[in-house]
Jmol script that loads the backbone (N, CA, C; Angstrom):
load data "model"
ATOM      1  N   MET A   1      -0.219  -7.668   3.348  1.00  0.00           N
ATOM      2  CA  MET A   1      -0.194  -6.492   4.178  1.00  0.00           C
ATOM      3  C   MET A   1       0.200  -5.311   3.292  1.00  0.00           C
ATOM      4  N   ARG A   2      -0.541  -4.256   3.388  1.00  0.00           N
ATOM      5  CA  ARG A   2      -0.265  -3.086   2.559  1.00  0.00           C
ATOM      6  C   ARG A   2       0.298  -1.967   3.417  1.00  0.00           C
ATOM      7  N   LYS A   3       1.276  -1.299   2.880  1.00  0.00           N
ATOM      8  CA  LYS A   3       1.874  -0.153   3.564  1.00  0.00           C
ATOM      9  C   LYS A   3       1.712   1.055   2.661  1.00  0.00           C
ATOM     10  N   THR A   4       1.359   2.161   3.230  1.00  0.00           N
ATOM     11  CA  THR A   4       1.232   3.378   2.438  1.00  0.00           C
ATOM     12  C   THR A   4       2.189   4.417   2.980  1.00  0.00           C
ATOM     13  N   TRP A   5       2.928   5.025   2.093  1.00  0.00           N
ATOM     14  CA  TRP A   5       3.844   6.104   2.453  1.00  0.00           C
ATOM     15  C   TRP A   5       3.366   7.366   1.779  1.00  0.00           C
ATOM     16  N   LEU A   6       3.621   8.472   2.383  1.00  0.00           N
ATOM     17  CA  LEU A   6       3.342   9.757   1.756  1.00  0.00           C
ATOM     18  C   LEU A   6       4.651  10.510   1.686  1.00  0.00           C
ATOM     19  N   VAL A   7       5.078  10.796   0.479  1.00  0.00           N
ATOM     20  CA  VAL A   7       6.324  11.520   0.267  1.00  0.00           C
ATOM     21  C   VAL A   7       5.964  12.949  -0.078  1.00  0.00           C
ATOM     22  N   THR A   8       6.486  13.898   0.667  1.00  0.00           N
ATOM     23  CA  THR A   8       6.181  15.293   0.381  1.00  0.00           C
ATOM     24  C   THR A   8       7.463  16.091   0.270  1.00  0.00           C
ATOM     25  N   GLY A   9       7.372  17.126  -0.503  1.00  0.00           N
ATOM     26  CA  GLY A   9       8.494  18.041  -0.612  1.00  0.00           C
ATOM     27  C   GLY A   9       7.947  19.448  -0.743  1.00  0.00           C
ATOM     28  N   SER A  10       8.566  20.388  -0.132  1.00  0.00           N
ATOM     29  CA  SER A  10       8.061  21.753  -0.189  1.00  0.00           C
ATOM     30  C   SER A  10       9.177  22.714  -0.564  1.00  0.00           C
ATOM     31  N   ASN A  11       8.859  23.577  -1.504  1.00  0.00           N
ATOM     32  CA  ASN A  11       9.803  24.619  -1.919  1.00  0.00           C
ATOM     33  C   ASN A  11       9.143  25.985  -1.749  1.00  0.00           C
ATOM     34  N   ARG A  12       8.476  26.196  -0.650  1.00  0.00           N
ATOM     35  CA  ARG A  12       7.742  27.447  -0.445  1.00  0.00           C
ATOM     36  C   ARG A  12       8.650  28.664  -0.502  1.00  0.00           C
ATOM     37  N   GLY A  13       9.868  28.504  -0.056  1.00  0.00           N
ATOM     38  CA  GLY A  13      10.806  29.629  -0.089  1.00  0.00           C
ATOM     39  C   GLY A  13      11.099  30.087  -1.506  1.00  0.00           C
ATOM     40  N   LEU A  14      10.921  29.209  -2.465  1.00  0.00           N
ATOM     41  CA  LEU A  14      11.146  29.553  -3.865  1.00  0.00           C
ATOM     42  C   LEU A  14       9.848  29.931  -4.570  1.00  0.00           C
ATOM     43  N   GLY A  15       8.763  29.974  -3.820  1.00  0.00           N
ATOM     44  CA  GLY A  15       7.472  30.325  -4.407  1.00  0.00           C
ATOM     45  C   GLY A  15       6.860  29.199  -5.218  1.00  0.00           C
ATOM     46  N   MET A  16       7.267  27.958  -4.971  1.00  0.00           N
ATOM     47  CA  MET A  16       6.749  26.824  -5.719  1.00  0.00           C
ATOM     48  C   MET A  16       5.753  26.054  -4.861  1.00  0.00           C
ATOM     49  N   ALA A  17       4.889  25.310  -5.511  1.00  0.00           N
ATOM     50  CA  ALA A  17       3.873  24.528  -4.805  1.00  0.00           C
ATOM     51  C   ALA A  17       4.489  23.258  -4.220  1.00  0.00           C
ATOM     52  N   THR A  18       3.817  22.707  -3.239  1.00  0.00           N
ATOM     53  CA  THR A  18       4.226  21.430  -2.661  1.00  0.00           C
ATOM     54  C   THR A  18       3.859  20.305  -3.619  1.00  0.00           C
ATOM     55  N   VAL A  19       4.755  19.353  -3.754  1.00  0.00           N
ATOM     56  CA  VAL A  19       4.526  18.196  -4.613  1.00  0.00           C
ATOM     57  C   VAL A  19       4.353  16.983  -3.714  1.00  0.00           C
ATOM     58  N   GLN A  20       3.293  16.205  -3.932  1.00  0.00           N
ATOM     59  CA  GLN A  20       3.025  15.040  -3.107  1.00  0.00           C
ATOM     60  C   GLN A  20       2.705  13.842  -3.977  1.00  0.00           C
ATOM     61  N   ALA A  21       3.077  12.684  -3.507  1.00  0.00           N
ATOM     62  CA  ALA A  21       2.711  11.431  -4.162  1.00  0.00           C
ATOM     63  C   ALA A  21       2.522  10.374  -3.088  1.00  0.00           C
ATOM     64  N   ALA A  22       1.441   9.633  -3.160  1.00  0.00           N
ATOM     65  CA  ALA A  22       1.223   8.509  -2.256  1.00  0.00           C
ATOM     66  C   ALA A  22       1.845   7.284  -2.902  1.00  0.00           C
ATOM     67  N   LEU A  23       2.760   6.645  -2.195  1.00  0.00           N
ATOM     68  CA  LEU A  23       3.442   5.462  -2.694  1.00  0.00           C
ATOM     69  C   LEU A  23       2.938   4.258  -1.913  1.00  0.00           C
ATOM     70  N   GLU A  24       2.393   3.296  -2.615  1.00  0.00           N
ATOM     71  CA  GLU A  24       1.838   2.110  -1.965  1.00  0.00           C
ATOM     72  C   GLU A  24       2.622   0.897  -2.428  1.00  0.00           C
ATOM     73  N   ALA A  25       3.361   0.314  -1.508  1.00  0.00           N
ATOM     74  CA  ALA A  25       4.200  -0.840  -1.838  1.00  0.00           C
ATOM     75  C   ALA A  25       3.560  -2.119  -1.324  1.00  0.00           C
ATOM     76  N   GLY A  26       3.755  -3.173  -2.084  1.00  0.00           N
ATOM     77  CA  GLY A  26       3.349  -4.491  -1.624  1.00  0.00           C
ATOM     78  C   GLY A  26       4.402  -5.028  -0.669  1.00  0.00           C
ATOM     79  N   GLY A  27       4.425  -6.333  -0.531  1.00  0.00           N
ATOM     80  CA  GLY A  27       5.407  -6.951   0.347  1.00  0.00           C
ATOM     81  C   GLY A  27       6.816  -6.782  -0.184  1.00  0.00           C
ATOM     82  N   MET A  28       7.742  -6.472   0.709  1.00  0.00           N
ATOM     83  CA  MET A  28       9.148  -6.319   0.332  1.00  0.00           C
ATOM     84  C   MET A  28       9.976  -7.357   1.072  1.00  0.00           C
ATOM     85  N   ARG A  29      10.916  -7.961   0.391  1.00  0.00           N
ATOM     86  CA  ARG A  29      11.759  -9.001   0.970  1.00  0.00           C
ATOM     87  C   ARG A  29      12.881  -8.364   1.784  1.00  0.00           C
ATOM     88  N   THR A  30      12.538  -7.945   2.992  1.00  0.00           N
ATOM     89  CA  THR A  30      13.511  -7.283   3.869  1.00  0.00           C
ATOM     90  C   THR A  30      13.951  -8.165   5.030  1.00  0.00           C
ATOM     91  N   GLY A  31      13.285  -9.274   5.243  1.00  0.00           N
ATOM     92  CA  GLY A  31      13.574 -10.123   6.393  1.00  0.00           C
ATOM     93  C   GLY A  31      12.759  -9.747   7.615  1.00  0.00           C
ATOM     94  N   TRP A  32      11.976  -8.681   7.510  1.00  0.00           N
ATOM     95  CA  TRP A  32      11.184  -8.232   8.655  1.00  0.00           C
ATOM     96  C   TRP A  32      10.172  -9.288   9.074  1.00  0.00           C
ATOM     97  N   GLY A  33       9.500  -9.915   8.112  1.00  0.00           N
ATOM     98  CA  GLY A  33       8.445 -10.875   8.422  1.00  0.00           C
ATOM     99  C   GLY A  33       8.934 -12.059   9.222  1.00  0.00           C
ATOM    100  N   SER A  34      10.064 -12.623   8.837  1.00  0.00           N
ATOM    101  CA  SER A  34      10.575 -13.782   9.576  1.00  0.00           C
ATOM    102  C   SER A  34      11.041 -13.365  10.967  1.00  0.00           C
ATOM    103  N   GLY A  35      11.615 -12.185  11.092  1.00  0.00           N
ATOM    104  CA  GLY A  35      12.033 -11.690  12.402  1.00  0.00           C
ATOM    105  C   GLY A  35      10.851 -11.395  13.298  1.00  0.00           C
ATOM    106  N   ALA A  36       9.798 -10.841  12.719  1.00  0.00           N
ATOM    107  CA  ALA A  36       8.609 -10.494  13.502  1.00  0.00           C
ATOM    108  C   ALA A  36       7.872 -11.743  13.980  1.00  0.00           C
ATOM    109  N   ALA A  37       8.037 -12.847  13.261  1.00  0.00           N
ATOM    110  CA  ALA A  37       7.321 -14.080  13.616  1.00  0.00           C
ATOM    111  C   ALA A  37       8.028 -14.877  14.709  1.00  0.00           C
ATOM    112  N   ARG A  38       9.252 -14.525  15.040  1.00  0.00           N
ATOM    113  CA  ARG A  38      10.013 -15.270  16.056  1.00  0.00           C
ATOM    114  C   ARG A  38       9.677 -14.798  17.465  1.00  0.00           C
ATOM    115  N   GLY A  39       9.723 -15.735  18.388  1.00  0.00           N
ATOM    116  CA  GLY A  39       9.609 -15.408  19.806  1.00  0.00           C
ATOM    117  C   GLY A  39       8.255 -14.865  20.228  1.00  0.00           C
ATOM    118  N   GLN A  40       7.205 -15.236  19.519  1.00  0.00           N
ATOM    119  CA  GLN A  40       5.882 -14.749  19.894  1.00  0.00           C
ATOM    120  C   GLN A  40       5.263 -15.690  20.923  1.00  0.00           C
ATOM    121  N   GLY A  41       4.580 -15.119  21.863  1.00  0.00           N
ATOM    122  CA  GLY A  41       3.929 -15.907  22.899  1.00  0.00           C
ATOM    123  C   GLY A  41       2.655 -16.563  22.400  1.00  0.00           C
ATOM    124  N   ALA A  42       2.056 -17.322  23.274  1.00  0.00           N
ATOM    125  CA  ALA A  42       0.808 -18.009  22.959  1.00  0.00           C
ATOM    126  C   ALA A  42      -0.319 -16.990  22.750  1.00  0.00           C
ATOM    127  N   ILE A  43      -1.260 -17.388  21.927  1.00  0.00           N
ATOM    128  CA  ILE A  43      -2.424 -16.528  21.636  1.00  0.00           C
ATOM    129  C   ILE A  43      -3.629 -17.093  22.366  1.00  0.00           C
ATOM    130  N   LEU A  44      -4.366 -16.222  23.035  1.00  0.00           N
ATOM    131  CA  LEU A  44      -5.600 -16.646  23.679  1.00  0.00           C
ATOM    132  C   LEU A  44      -6.587 -17.087  22.599  1.00  0.00           C
ATOM    133  N   PRO A  45      -7.404 -18.089  22.865  1.00  0.00           N
ATOM    134  CA  PRO A  45      -8.339 -18.604  21.856  1.00  0.00           C
ATOM    135  C   PRO A  45      -9.227 -17.530  21.221  1.00  0.00           C
ATOM    136  N   ASP A  46      -9.629 -16.552  21.990  1.00  0.00           N
ATOM    137  CA  ASP A  46     -10.495 -15.491  21.454  1.00  0.00           C
ATOM    138  C   ASP A  46      -9.801 -14.665  20.368  1.00  0.00           C
ATOM    139  N   TYR A  47      -8.480 -14.678  20.353  1.00  0.00           N
ATOM    140  CA  TYR A  47      -7.729 -13.861  19.397  1.00  0.00           C
ATOM    141  C   TYR A  47      -7.131 -14.677  18.244  1.00  0.00           C
ATOM    142  N   ASP A  48      -7.414 -15.985  18.222  1.00  0.00           N
ATOM    143  CA  ASP A  48      -6.809 -16.815  17.190  1.00  0.00           C
ATOM    144  C   ASP A  48      -7.259 -16.437  15.785  1.00  0.00           C
ATOM    145  N   SER A  49      -8.513 -16.066  15.619  1.00  0.00           N
ATOM    146  CA  SER A  49      -8.992 -15.736  14.267  1.00  0.00           C
ATOM    147  C   SER A  49      -8.391 -14.433  13.747  1.00  0.00           C
ATOM    148  N   SER A  50      -8.062 -13.505  14.627  1.00  0.00           N
ATOM    149  CA  SER A  50      -7.496 -12.233  14.169  1.00  0.00           C
ATOM    150  C   SER A  50      -5.975 -12.232  14.271  1.00  0.00           C
ATOM    151  N   VAL A  51      -5.453 -12.251  15.488  1.00  0.00           N
ATOM    152  CA  VAL A  51      -4.006 -12.210  15.693  1.00  0.00           C
ATOM    153  C   VAL A  51      -3.354 -13.485  15.159  1.00  0.00           C
ATOM    154  N   GLY A  52      -3.961 -14.609  15.443  1.00  0.00           N
ATOM    155  CA  GLY A  52      -3.417 -15.877  14.959  1.00  0.00           C
ATOM    156  C   GLY A  52      -3.410 -15.942  13.441  1.00  0.00           C
ATOM    157  N   GLY A  53      -4.478 -15.447  12.820  1.00  0.00           N
ATOM    158  CA  GLY A  53      -4.536 -15.413  11.356  1.00  0.00           C
ATOM    159  C   GLY A  53      -3.443 -14.541  10.768  1.00  0.00           C
ATOM    160  N   MET A  54      -3.175 -13.428  11.403  1.00  0.00           N
ATOM    161  CA  MET A  54      -2.112 -12.532  10.929  1.00  0.00           C
ATOM    162  C   MET A  54      -0.753 -13.208  11.075  1.00  0.00           C
ATOM    163  N   ARG A  55      -0.535 -13.874  12.195  1.00  0.00           N
ATOM    164  CA  ARG A  55       0.737 -14.577  12.393  1.00  0.00           C
ATOM    165  C   ARG A  55       0.925 -15.683  11.358  1.00  0.00           C
ATOM    166  N   ARG A  56      -0.136 -16.444  11.073  1.00  0.00           N
ATOM    167  CA  ARG A  56      -0.034 -17.513  10.080  1.00  0.00           C
ATOM    168  C   ARG A  56       0.254 -16.943   8.700  1.00  0.00           C
ATOM    169  N   MET A  57      -0.390 -15.833   8.360  1.00  0.00           N
ATOM    170  CA  MET A  57      -0.148 -15.198   7.072  1.00  0.00           C
ATOM    171  C   MET A  57       1.304 -14.717   6.981  1.00  0.00           C
ATOM    172  N   LEU A  58       1.800 -14.136   8.049  1.00  0.00           N
ATOM    173  CA  LEU A  58       3.176 -13.644   8.087  1.00  0.00           C
ATOM    174  C   LEU A  58       4.162 -14.786   7.858  1.00  0.00           C
ATOM    175  N   ARG A  59       3.940 -15.906   8.554  1.00  0.00           N
ATOM    176  CA  ARG A  59       4.834 -17.056   8.392  1.00  0.00           C
ATOM    177  C   ARG A  59       4.779 -17.608   6.971  1.00  0.00           C
ATOM    178  N   ALA A  60       3.596 -17.627   6.375  1.00  0.00           N
ATOM    179  CA  ALA A  60       3.433 -18.180   5.029  1.00  0.00           C
ATOM    180  C   ALA A  60       4.076 -17.285   3.971  1.00  0.00           C
ATOM    181  N   CYS A  61       4.100 -15.984   4.194  1.00  0.00           N
ATOM    182  CA  CYS A  61       4.610 -15.034   3.195  1.00  0.00           C
ATOM    183  C   CYS A  61       6.073 -14.676   3.379  1.00  0.00           C
ATOM    184  N   ALA A  62       6.597 -14.843   4.570  1.00  0.00           N
ATOM    185  CA  ALA A  62       7.971 -14.417   4.870  1.00  0.00           C
ATOM    186  C   ALA A  62       8.965 -15.071   3.915  1.00  0.00           C
ATOM    187  N   GLY A  63       9.749 -14.232   3.258  1.00  0.00           N
ATOM    188  CA  GLY A  63      10.755 -14.700   2.323  1.00  0.00           C
ATOM    189  C   GLY A  63      10.257 -14.876   0.905  1.00  0.00           C
ATOM    190  N   LEU A  64       8.949 -14.707   0.698  1.00  0.00           N
ATOM    191  CA  LEU A  64       8.365 -14.870  -0.639  1.00  0.00           C
ATOM    192  C   LEU A  64       7.861 -13.551  -1.211  1.00  0.00           C
ATOM    193  N   GLU A  65       8.098 -12.457  -0.516  1.00  0.00           N
ATOM    194  CA  GLU A  65       7.615 -11.153  -0.974  1.00  0.00           C
ATOM    195  C   GLU A  65       8.225 -10.846  -2.350  1.00  0.00           C
ATOM    196  N   VAL A  66       7.445 -10.182  -3.196  1.00  0.00           N
ATOM    197  CA  VAL A  66       7.927  -9.904  -4.555  1.00  0.00           C
ATOM    198  C   VAL A  66       8.700  -8.593  -4.657  1.00  0.00           C
ATOM    199  N   GLY A  67       8.507  -7.684  -3.721  1.00  0.00           N
ATOM    200  CA  GLY A  67       9.150  -6.373  -3.797  1.00  0.00           C
ATOM    201  C   GLY A  67      10.626  -6.420  -3.452  1.00  0.00           C
ATOM    202  N   HIS A  68      11.435  -5.783  -4.289  1.00  0.00           N
ATOM    203  CA  HIS A  68      12.885  -5.704  -4.082  1.00  0.00           C
ATOM    204  C   HIS A  68      13.184  -4.360  -3.425  1.00  0.00           C
ATOM    205  N   PRO A  69      13.575  -4.354  -2.142  1.00  0.00           N
ATOM    206  CA  PRO A  69      13.747  -3.091  -1.409  1.00  0.00           C
ATOM    207  C   PRO A  69      14.702  -2.107  -2.082  1.00  0.00           C
ATOM    208  N   ALA A  70      15.802  -2.589  -2.614  1.00  0.00           N
ATOM    209  CA  ALA A  70      16.772  -1.671  -3.237  1.00  0.00           C
ATOM    210  C   ALA A  70      16.191  -1.027  -4.491  1.00  0.00           C
ATOM    211  N   LYS A  71      15.427  -1.792  -5.263  1.00  0.00           N
ATOM    212  CA  LYS A  71      14.809  -1.228  -6.470  1.00  0.00           C
ATOM    213  C   LYS A  71      13.765  -0.179  -6.091  1.00  0.00           C
ATOM    214  N   ILE A  72      12.990  -0.476  -5.058  1.00  0.00           N
ATOM    215  CA  ILE A  72      11.985   0.485  -4.599  1.00  0.00           C
ATOM    216  C   ILE A  72      12.669   1.756  -4.108  1.00  0.00           C
ATOM    217  N   ALA A  73      13.750   1.602  -3.353  1.00  0.00           N
ATOM    218  CA  ALA A  73      14.489   2.768  -2.857  1.00  0.00           C
ATOM    219  C   ALA A  73      15.020   3.609  -4.009  1.00  0.00           C
ATOM    220  N   ARG A  74      15.547   2.952  -5.050  1.00  0.00           N
ATOM    221  CA  ARG A  74      16.062   3.702  -6.207  1.00  0.00           C
ATOM    222  C   ARG A  74      14.956   4.497  -6.892  1.00  0.00           C
ATOM    223  N   VAL A  75      13.780   3.884  -7.026  1.00  0.00           N
ATOM    224  CA  VAL A  75      12.659   4.601  -7.642  1.00  0.00           C
ATOM    225  C   VAL A  75      12.264   5.798  -6.791  1.00  0.00           C
ATOM    226  N   ILE A  76      12.205   5.620  -5.472  1.00  0.00           N
ATOM    227  CA  ILE A  76      11.829   6.734  -4.595  1.00  0.00           C
ATOM    228  C   ILE A  76      12.840   7.876  -4.707  1.00  0.00           C
ATOM    229  N   VAL A  77      14.126   7.546  -4.730  1.00  0.00           N
ATOM    230  CA  VAL A  77      15.149   8.592  -4.887  1.00  0.00           C
ATOM    231  C   VAL A  77      14.956   9.298  -6.225  1.00  0.00           C
ATOM    232  N   GLU A  78      14.700   8.557  -7.282  1.00  0.00           N
ATOM    233  CA  GLU A  78      14.477   9.157  -8.602  1.00  0.00           C
ATOM    234  C   GLU A  78      13.250  10.072  -8.581  1.00  0.00           C
ATOM    235  N   LEU A  79      12.212   9.669  -7.871  1.00  0.00           N
ATOM    236  CA  LEU A  79      11.004  10.497  -7.791  1.00  0.00           C
ATOM    237  C   LEU A  79      11.285  11.853  -7.146  1.00  0.00           C
ATOM    238  N   THR A  80      12.246  11.894  -6.234  1.00  0.00           N
ATOM    239  CA  THR A  80      12.555  13.167  -5.578  1.00  0.00           C
ATOM    240  C   THR A  80      13.165  14.171  -6.547  1.00  0.00           C
ATOM    241  N   ARG A  81      13.624  13.699  -7.684  1.00  0.00           N
ATOM    242  CA  ARG A  81      14.235  14.578  -8.683  1.00  0.00           C
ATOM    243  C   ARG A  81      13.230  15.065  -9.726  1.00  0.00           C
ATOM    244  N   ARG A  82      12.021  14.647  -9.596  1.00  0.00           N
ATOM    245  CA  ARG A  82      10.999  15.011 -10.585  1.00  0.00           C
ATOM    246  C   ARG A  82      10.054  16.062 -10.028  1.00  0.00           C
ATOM    247  N   ILE A  83       9.537  16.858 -10.916  1.00  0.00           N
ATOM    248  CA  ILE A  83       8.550  17.861 -10.525  1.00  0.00           C
ATOM    249  C   ILE A  83       7.149  17.284 -10.662  1.00  0.00           C
ATOM    250  N   ALA A  84       6.880  16.626 -11.779  1.00  0.00           N
ATOM    251  CA  ALA A  84       5.562  16.027 -12.005  1.00  0.00           C
ATOM    252  C   ALA A  84       5.561  14.613 -11.435  1.00  0.00           C
ATOM    253  N   LEU A  85       4.657  14.365 -10.519  1.00  0.00           N
ATOM    254  CA  LEU A  85       4.532  13.048  -9.899  1.00  0.00           C
ATOM    255  C   LEU A  85       3.101  12.550 -10.035  1.00  0.00           C
ATOM    256  N   PRO A  86       2.925  11.228 -10.048  1.00  0.00           N
ATOM    257  CA  PRO A  86       1.558  10.714 -10.004  1.00  0.00           C
ATOM    258  C   PRO A  86       0.986  10.949  -8.609  1.00  0.00           C
ATOM    259  N   TYR A  87      -0.320  11.058  -8.508  1.00  0.00           N
ATOM    260  CA  TYR A  87      -0.926  11.214  -7.183  1.00  0.00           C
ATOM    261  C   TYR A  87      -0.775   9.929  -6.378  1.00  0.00           C
ATOM    262  N   HIS A  88      -0.746   8.817  -7.081  1.00  0.00           N
ATOM    263  CA  HIS A  88      -0.689   7.520  -6.418  1.00  0.00           C
ATOM    264  C   HIS A  88       0.151   6.588  -7.283  1.00  0.00           C
ATOM    265  N   LEU A  89       1.142   5.957  -6.693  1.00  0.00           N
ATOM    266  CA  LEU A  89       1.998   5.032  -7.420  1.00  0.00           C
ATOM    267  C   LEU A  89       2.076   3.738  -6.628  1.00  0.00           C
ATOM    268  N   THR A  90       1.772   2.635  -7.297  1.00  0.00           N
ATOM    269  CA  THR A  90       1.767   1.321  -6.658  1.00  0.00           C
ATOM    270  C   THR A  90       3.032   0.575  -7.044  1.00  0.00           C
ATOM    271  N   PHE A  91       3.725   0.004  -6.061  1.00  0.00           N
ATOM    272  CA  PHE A  91       4.960  -0.759  -6.286  1.00  0.00           C
ATOM    273  C   PHE A  91       4.711  -2.241  -6.050  1.00  0.00           C
ATOM    274  N   GLY A  92       5.053  -3.064  -7.010  1.00  0.00           N
ATOM    275  CA  GLY A  92       4.984  -4.512  -6.856  1.00  0.00           C
ATOM    276  C   GLY A  92       3.732  -5.096  -7.471  1.00  0.00           C
ATOM    277  N   SER A  93       3.900  -6.254  -8.091  1.00  0.00           N
ATOM    278  CA  SER A  93       2.752  -6.896  -8.745  1.00  0.00           C
ATOM    279  C   SER A  93       1.687  -7.314  -7.735  1.00  0.00           C
ATOM    280  N   ASP A  94       2.079  -7.643  -6.505  1.00  0.00           N
ATOM    281  CA  ASP A  94       1.089  -7.996  -5.490  1.00  0.00           C
ATOM    282  C   ASP A  94       0.239  -6.791  -5.098  1.00  0.00           C
ATOM    283  N   ALA A  95       0.874  -5.658  -4.931  1.00  0.00           N
ATOM    284  CA  ALA A  95       0.134  -4.437  -4.590  1.00  0.00           C
ATOM    285  C   ALA A  95      -0.735  -4.002  -5.762  1.00  0.00           C
ATOM    286  N   LEU A  96      -0.226  -4.176  -6.971  1.00  0.00           N
ATOM    287  CA  LEU A  96      -1.000  -3.804  -8.153  1.00  0.00           C
ATOM    288  C   LEU A  96      -2.245  -4.674  -8.292  1.00  0.00           C
ATOM    289  N   ALA A  97      -2.128  -5.973  -8.007  1.00  0.00           N
ATOM    290  CA  ALA A  97      -3.293  -6.866  -8.059  1.00  0.00           C
ATOM    291  C   ALA A  97      -4.337  -6.450  -7.021  1.00  0.00           C
ATOM    292  N   ALA A  98      -3.888  -6.100  -5.811  1.00  0.00           N
ATOM    293  CA  ALA A  98      -4.816  -5.654  -4.772  1.00  0.00           C
ATOM    294  C   ALA A  98      -5.470  -4.333  -5.164  1.00  0.00           C
ATOM    295  N   PHE A  99      -4.690  -3.426  -5.748  1.00  0.00           N
ATOM    296  CA  PHE A  99      -5.213  -2.142  -6.204  1.00  0.00           C
ATOM    297  C   PHE A  99      -6.273  -2.350  -7.282  1.00  0.00           C
ATOM    298  N   ASP A 100      -5.973  -3.214  -8.259  1.00  0.00           N
ATOM    299  CA  ASP A 100      -6.928  -3.489  -9.340  1.00  0.00           C
ATOM    300  C   ASP A 100      -8.228  -4.078  -8.803  1.00  0.00           C
ATOM    301  N   ALA A 101      -8.123  -5.005  -7.858  1.00  0.00           N
ATOM    302  CA  ALA A 101      -9.313  -5.614  -7.269  1.00  0.00           C
ATOM    303  C   ALA A 101     -10.151  -4.572  -6.528  1.00  0.00           C
ATOM    304  N   ALA A 102      -9.489  -3.700  -5.777  1.00  0.00           N
ATOM    305  CA  ALA A 102     -10.210  -2.652  -5.040  1.00  0.00           C
ATOM    306  C   ALA A 102     -10.883  -1.678  -5.997  1.00  0.00           C
ATOM    307  N   GLU A 103     -10.199  -1.321  -7.090  1.00  0.00           N
ATOM    308  CA  GLU A 103     -10.792  -0.409  -8.076  1.00  0.00           C
ATOM    309  C   GLU A 103     -12.000  -1.043  -8.758  1.00  0.00           C
ATOM    310  N   ARG A 104     -11.903  -2.341  -9.072  1.00  0.00           N
ATOM    311  CA  ARG A 104     -13.034  -3.056  -9.675  1.00  0.00           C
ATOM    312  C   ARG A 104     -14.238  -3.049  -8.745  1.00  0.00           C
ATOM    313  N   GLU A 105     -13.979  -3.368  -7.475  1.00  0.00           N
ATOM    314  CA  GLU A 105     -15.058  -3.391  -6.487  1.00  0.00           C
ATOM    315  C   GLU A 105     -15.678  -1.999  -6.328  1.00  0.00           C
ATOM    316  N   ARG A 106     -14.842  -0.985  -6.285  1.00  0.00           N
ATOM    317  CA  ARG A 106     -15.332   0.397  -6.156  1.00  0.00           C
ATOM    318  C   ARG A 106     -16.210   0.768  -7.343  1.00  0.00           C
ATOM    319  N   ARG A 107     -15.771   0.395  -8.548  1.00  0.00           N
ATOM    320  CA  ARG A 107     -16.528   0.709  -9.765  1.00  0.00           C
ATOM    321  C   ARG A 107     -17.868  -0.023  -9.776  1.00  0.00           C
ATOM    322  N   GLU A 108     -17.841  -1.313  -9.413  1.00  0.00           N
ATOM    323  CA  GLU A 108     -19.079  -2.098  -9.375  1.00  0.00           C
ATOM    324  C   GLU A 108     -20.076  -1.508  -8.386  1.00  0.00           C
ATOM    325  N   GLN A 109     -19.603  -1.107  -7.224  1.00  0.00           N
ATOM    326  CA  GLN A 109     -20.486  -0.496  -6.235  1.00  0.00           C
ATOM    327  C   GLN A 109     -21.047   0.826  -6.754  1.00  0.00           C
ATOM    328  N   ALA A 110     -20.205   1.615  -7.372  1.00  0.00           N
ATOM    329  CA  ALA A 110     -20.653   2.909  -7.900  1.00  0.00           C
ATOM    330  C   ALA A 110     -21.721   2.709  -8.969  1.00  0.00           C
ATOM    331  N   GLU A 111     -21.530   1.729  -9.844  1.00  0.00           N
ATOM    332  CA  GLU A 111     -22.520   1.476 -10.894  1.00  0.00           C
ATOM    333  C   GLU A 111     -23.852   1.039 -10.317  1.00  0.00           C
ATOM    334  N   GLY A 112     -23.813   0.279  -9.240  1.00  0.00           N
ATOM    335  CA  GLY A 112     -25.049  -0.149  -8.586  1.00  0.00           C
ATOM    336  C   GLY A 112     -25.811   1.006  -7.951  1.00  0.00           C
ATOM    337  N   TRP A 113     -25.131   2.077  -7.659  1.00  0.00           N
ATOM    338  CA  TRP A 113     -25.751   3.227  -7.003  1.00  0.00           C
ATOM    339  C   TRP A 113     -25.902   4.429  -7.936  1.00  0.00           C
ATOM    340  N   LEU A 114     -25.728   4.230  -9.237  1.00  0.00           N
ATOM    341  CA  LEU A 114     -25.841   5.350 -10.180  1.00  0.00           C
ATOM    342  C   LEU A 114     -27.169   6.105 -10.066  1.00  0.00           C
ATOM    343  N   PRO A 115     -28.305   5.411  -9.956  1.00  0.00           N
ATOM    344  CA  PRO A 115     -29.564   6.165  -9.827  1.00  0.00           C
ATOM    345  C   PRO A 115     -29.572   7.101  -8.619  1.00  0.00           C
ATOM    346  N   VAL A 116     -29.026   6.661  -7.507  1.00  0.00           N
ATOM    347  CA  VAL A 116     -28.980   7.502  -6.310  1.00  0.00           C
ATOM    348  C   VAL A 116     -27.996   8.650  -6.533  1.00  0.00           C
ATOM    349  N   SER A 117     -26.853   8.355  -7.143  1.00  0.00           N
ATOM    350  CA  SER A 117     -25.862   9.406  -7.409  1.00  0.00           C
ATOM    351  C   SER A 117     -26.442  10.497  -8.291  1.00  0.00           C
ATOM    352  N   ARG A 118     -27.234  10.098  -9.282  1.00  0.00           N
ATOM    353  CA  ARG A 118     -27.811  11.066 -10.217  1.00  0.00           C
ATOM    354  C   ARG A 118     -29.073  11.731  -9.691  1.00  0.00           C
ATOM    355  N   LEU A 119     -29.628  11.194  -8.640  1.00  0.00           N
ATOM    356  CA  LEU A 119     -30.875  11.705  -8.070  1.00  0.00           C
ATOM    357  C   LEU A 119     -30.758  13.162  -7.630  1.00  0.00           C
ATOM    358  N   VAL A 120     -29.586  13.594  -7.258  1.00  0.00           N
ATOM    359  CA  VAL A 120     -29.415  14.933  -6.708  1.00  0.00           C
ATOM    360  C   VAL A 120     -29.153  15.996  -7.764  1.00  0.00           C
ATOM    361  N   ASP A 121     -29.044  15.596  -9.036  1.00  0.00           N
ATOM    362  CA  ASP A 121     -28.811  16.573 -10.109  1.00  0.00           C
ATOM    363  C   ASP A 121     -30.048  17.437 -10.339  1.00  0.00           C
ATOM    364  N   PHE A 122     -29.854  18.651 -10.886  1.00  0.00           N
ATOM    365  CA  PHE A 122     -30.979  19.516 -11.261  1.00  0.00           C
ATOM    366  C   PHE A 122     -31.703  18.927 -12.438  1.00  0.00           C
TER     367      PHE A 122
END
end "model"
wireframe off; spacefill off
backbone 0.3
color backbone group
């Protein structure tokens, strides 16, 4: 499960530009997953492939997340002290693997459509 946060800060009163960074964290070991999986009612058969699949994934991953919440929080606090930020920052090896896979797929698709992309040039 991927979560995306947008951290913004504005110093317009000082005549400075707004600084933004999208922070994308992988799974964090907060205990949320195991708590969310408790006390759930029965799933209708029509929803087993979607809702049931999500519940099974949650149970399988709960407690095994690689992200350390306190470390992520420290990095976010440190980022608030910086002027230059990356446009996008990925936290956790799981999120980084998903990001890399998505970038590879995006690049492969773009290469397959290069003739169409270039078709509109003068």
